[in-house]
N, C-alpha and C positions, 0 to 999 in steps of 0.2 A: 524504688524510692526516687532515684534521680529523675527517671522518666515522669514521675508524677509532678515533681516541682517545675520540670521543664514545661509541661503541658499546662500547667497552672499559669506560669509566667507568660507563656504565648496567649492564653485566653485574657490574661490581663491586658497585655498590649493591644489585642483586638478591641476589647471594650474601650480602651483609651482612645484608639484611633476612630471608632464608631462615634464616640462622643464629641470629638473635636474635628471631624471631617464630614463631608457630605457624600451620601451614596446617591449616585445619579443613573437614572435608566434613560437611554437615548434610542428612539426609533429614527434611525438615520435613513430617512427615505429619499427616493429619487425626486419627489415633488415637494414633500413637507418634512420637516424635522419636528418631532415632538420630544420633550424633554420631561421626565418625571423625577422628582425630588424626594427621597424618603422622608415621610413626616409631613410633605407639603402638597403631594399630588402632581398632577401635570401643570407645569408653570409656563411652558413655552410651547407655542405652536406656530411656527413661521416657515415660509417657503425656503427650500434648499437652494438658495441662489445667492451669488456673490457678484458685485459690480466692482470691476477694477480698472484703474487708470493706466493705461498701457505705456503713457509717456514716462510716469514716475515709479509705476509698480505698486503704487498704493492702493489699499483697499478703500473704495468709494462708499459702499454700503453692503450690508448682509441681511438676508432674510426678507421681512416685509418691505422695507425701504428699497431693497435691490429689485423687487419684483415691481414696484411702482415704476421703476425706470425701464422696465423691459419693453423693448421695441420702440424706444423714444430716445436713445442715447446717440451723442455725436460719436465720430469714428475712434477717437481715443479712449472711449470708455466702453469696455467690453463686459457682457453679461455672461457669467460662468455658471453652469450647473455642475458642481464638483462630482456628482454621482449621475451615471448613465446606466440604466437597466439595473439599478440596485447596487452597483459596486462602484469603488472609487475609480474615477477617470482622471482627475486632476488632483494629485496628493497634496500639493501645496495648498490649493484652495480649500480642500476638504479639512486640512488641519486649521487654516484661519478661521473656517466657519465654526469648527467644534470649539476652538478656543474662545471664540465670540460667545457662544451659547454657555459654556462653562463659566466665563466672566459674569454672565448675566445671572446665572444661578448663585454666584458667590455674593453677589449684590442682595439677593433675595434671602439667602440663609448663609450668614457669614461664619466661616469656621477657620480654625488655624491651619489645618493640614490640607494637602492637595486631595482631591475627591477620589473615591473609587467609582469607576464607571462601568456599566454594562451596556453593551450596544448590540442592537439586533441587525443581523445579517441575513440575505436571501439563502435559501436552502441550495445546497449543491454547489457553492462558490468554491474556487480553487484555494489552495493553501496560500498562494501568492497574493490573491484577493483577500484573503483572510488577515494575513500579515499587514496588508496596506492599511486596513481598518484599525488593526491594533496598534500599528506604529502612529498613526494619525491621532488616536486618542492618547497616547502617551506623549508625543511631541506637543499636543495641545494643552498639556497641563494635568493630565491624570496620574494619580498615584499608582494605580493598577487599572488594567482594562480586562473585562471578561466579555465573552461573546455568546449570543444565544440565536438560533435560528429563528428568523421573523414568525414562521408558522407555529412553531413551538411557543414563542412569547404571546401570539395572538390566541392560541388556545387556552393558555394560562389565563391570559387577560379577560377571557369570556367565562372562565370558571369551568372548562371542560376537565374531566378526570383524568388528566395526562399521566399521572402515575399509577393508575389502576390497570387491571388486565382488560377492562372494557375499552374498545376501540373507538377512538374520536377521529372525525374527518372534518379537516378545516381547509377552507379556500381563502386565502388572503390576497385580495387583489389591490395592489398598491399603484404607485405612480409608474414605476419602471418595469416591474415583474409581478407575476401572479405566482404565488407559492401553493402548491397543492399537496397536502400532507396527510397520511394516516398514521395515527400516533397511539402508542399503548406502552405501559410500564416504563415512562419516563423517557421514552425514544421514539424516533421517526422510523416506522416500519417500512413505508413506501412514500416517496415524494417525487414530485416534478416541478421544475421551475420554468415558467413560460415567460419568454420575453413579449408578454401581451399584457397590457395593463392600461391605466389611465391615459399615460402619454400616446399609446397606440391608438386609442380612440381619437385623441386630438388629431393625430396624423392622418387617420383616415377621413376626417372631416376636411382637412386642408386638401387632400387628394381629390375627394369628391367634388368639392366646389370648384376646383381647378379643371378637372376633366369634364364635368357635366355643365357648368357655368361660366367657364373661362374666367373665374374670379380668383384672384389671389389674396388670401388672407394670412394673418399671422398666428403664432400659437396661442397668444392671449384671447384673440377673437374666437378661434377654434374651442378653446376651453370654455368660454362663456356660452357658445352655442350648445356644446354638450350638456353643460349643466342645466340649460333652459330647456332644451328639447330632446335631450337624449333618452332612448328607450330600447328595450330589447323586444317588446311586443307592442302590438297597437293598442293605444288607449284613447283618451279623448284628442281631438285634432288640436294641434298647437302650431303656431308660426311665429316668426320674429324676423325682423329686418337685419340683414347683414352687410356691412360695408367693407370694401376692399378695392383692389385695382383691378380694372378691366384688362386682360392679358392681350385683348385684341386692339384696343385704342391707347392703352397706356394711362387712361384717365380714371379718377376715382369713380366708383359704381356702387349703387345699393340695390339689393333685391330681396325678395321674401323667400325664406327657406322654411320647410315644414317639417315636422316631427318624421313624417314618411321619407324625406330625404336623408335625414340623420340616421334613420334606422337602417336604410338601405347602405349607407355608408359603413355602419357597424356590423353588417350581416357576416361577413368573412372572420371579423374578430371575434364575435360571440361564438361562431361555429369551432374556431381554434380552442376556445376555453371549454366548450362542452367536450371536444375531443380529448383534451388533456385530462379532464376529470375521469372520463371513460377509461382512459389509459391506465390511471392510477387504480380505478377499481378492477379492472381486468386482471392485474398482477397481484392483487390483495389475497392474502389467505382466506379461505372460504369462511372460517370462524369469524374473522373480522368483519366480512361483508354482512354476515348475520347481524352483527352489532349495529352496522350502519343502517340496516333495514329499520331498525327500531329507533336509533337516536338521530339519523339523518346527517345532512352535511351543513355546516355552519359557515357563512359567508362573512368575512371581515374585510377591512380596507376600505378606502374611499369608493372603489368600484362597486362595492356591495349595494350602494344606493343607487345603482342605474336603474331606472323605471322598468319594472317587469322582467327582470333578470331571474330573480328568484322562481317566479311562475314558470318561466321558459325552462329554466334547469329542472324544475320538477316534472314538467310535461316530458322533457327529453330523456331524463334518467330514471323516472318513476321511483323517486326516493323523496323523502321529506326534506325541504330546503329551509333553513332558518337564517334570518339576517340578525346578526348580533346587535344588541344595543350599543349605539355609539360606535359603529364599526371603525371609524377612522383612528380612534385612540385604542383600539385592542391591544396592539403591540406595545404601545408605551404603558398601558396599564398591565400589562404582563410583565414587563420589565420591573415595574414597581413591586409586583407581588414577589417576584423572584428575589429582589432585594430586601423585602420585609420578611422572608421565609428563607433565607439564603441556604443554610444547611439542608432543608427538606428538598429545594429544587436545584441544588448544585448539580445533580446528575444530569439535568436538562441541557447544560451548558456546552458549547463547542470548545474543545481543548486544542491548544497550539502545543507541538511537540516540546518547545522549551519555554512555555509559559509557566512561571512560578506563581501559583495561586496562593492565595491568603489561607 
């Protein structure tokens, strides 16, 4: 009888908190942060960038405003990316960025109590890295923080049957990392986290232009070239003018870059991606591979939009390859589904040893 009344009181408090506080899902990405608010959907999609005044230590801008300053700041203003390859590299800036996004949410959906926050993290990160994300969320103003692997969240976000015995295969190509995961019965059976993703493609463009054309360009220019010309397989001819600094004369220089140049720059990166998927498939239980032959591999994340990538993977792996609808928001949508159906998907969360869950 005592247990019954205690359980009833706990449920009453849960409903009270749910009514007067926000539930927030955050895809804390290396390149972009997307925020889902229960009952409102995705309300924020901004770059994971902070501009800080080194003289005063004050934050100058966060998100979209900070990206506009990228590559154009005076010496005393530093552009910081708090996450590198999917994990927190600058704890203080990550905390400031999370607090900024949580404050923006509170303006959209005003509630009395601090929010409960679910954050996506890369597969296979260490306990120290998990703790850094958890602590950053708490210090940024969350009442409680839950963690979910991004591959799992992406699979849930594209409505794969992750709780069933049927195997699901997801490849989430983000900004800093690519998560490759084989999922069944609410857990990740096999996974691989590659430090190969959108930023890696940008870096290869910078290296290629430097080595082949003696042209130095910045990260924003490389990203623009990637979006305009990037492809994994030959399609129609494309070209664009690229401006940078001539490494020989030191003077400004412009030249024409083609889709073939960018494809050559991407060749090794794409090969690493194919090899990573093959590695996970080679270690998968035969029964699960049988499922994948029927259901195929689903691509999510911004990198899934690379022209010709799905077709190349299909040719190399001899498996059906599907690009998720709106692949960039898959992880954020997944956090939203988990929050909306928390009891059902609670088993998919990553647990910390001393994390007191609700």
